[in-house]
N, C-alpha and C positions, 0 to 999 in steps of 0.2 A: 504493500499499500504506499503509495506516495502520499506526502503532507505538503502543505494543509489539502483538507479533502472534504467534500461535503458527506455526512455521516447519518444514519438513522438509526437508532434506538428505540428498541420498543420495551416498554414495562409495564407489568402486569400487576394489580393488586385489588385488595376489596373495595368497592364502589364508597364506602362508609367512613373512610379515614382522607386525610387530605393531602394524598398521593401527589398531586399536581406540585403543591407549594413543596414538596418533600423533593422533589425532580427537579425543579427551578433552584432551588436551594443547592444542591449537590453539583450542577451543571455551573452555576455563579462561583462556586468554590474552586473550581477546575479552570479559572481563566476564559470560560467561554463566553465571548459578548453576546447576551441573554437579549439583546436588541433584535440579533439577527438568527435568534433560535425560532424554530418554529414546533408548535407542540398542537398536536390534534388527540382527540380521546375518543373512544368509541366503548359503549357499555355492552357487556354479556347480553343475551339474548332474556337472561332471566333477571337482569338488574344487579344481580350481586356483585359480579368484577366488573374492573374498567381496565382496558390496555389502553396506554398511551404511547404516542410515537415523538419522538423527540428529533428534530435534525438540526442538525449545526455544523458549522466548521471545526473540523479536529486539527489540531495541528502536531499531535505526535500521537504515536504508539501509548507511550507512558500516559498521556490524557486521557485515553479512551480508557486505559486499564486500571484508573484511578475512578475515573467516574463508574465503570462495571463494579468494582470492589465495593464503592460506598453506597451505592443504590442496591446491590445484592446482599450487603450483609444487614440491611435496615429490615427490622419484622413487619413494616408495612409493606413490603415489596415480595411478592411472589416469585417473580421469574423477571429476569433482564435476558432479552436476547440483542 
């Protein structure tokens, strides 16, 4: 992968928690320009879970790894792809 690159990350969690705010916080902590970040969400058919797709410009593999680790280690997050 060549950097910088446009990257999409999928994050899944329960719908009743503030997952979007968590995602934004983690992305900001890893020096991603949040103004250029695109976030979309989609609830599951039963509404119990929500998936978020976060698209941003990644500057390094280390940055991606740090974001992935921070999100996947959080109890609110069920899965990060």
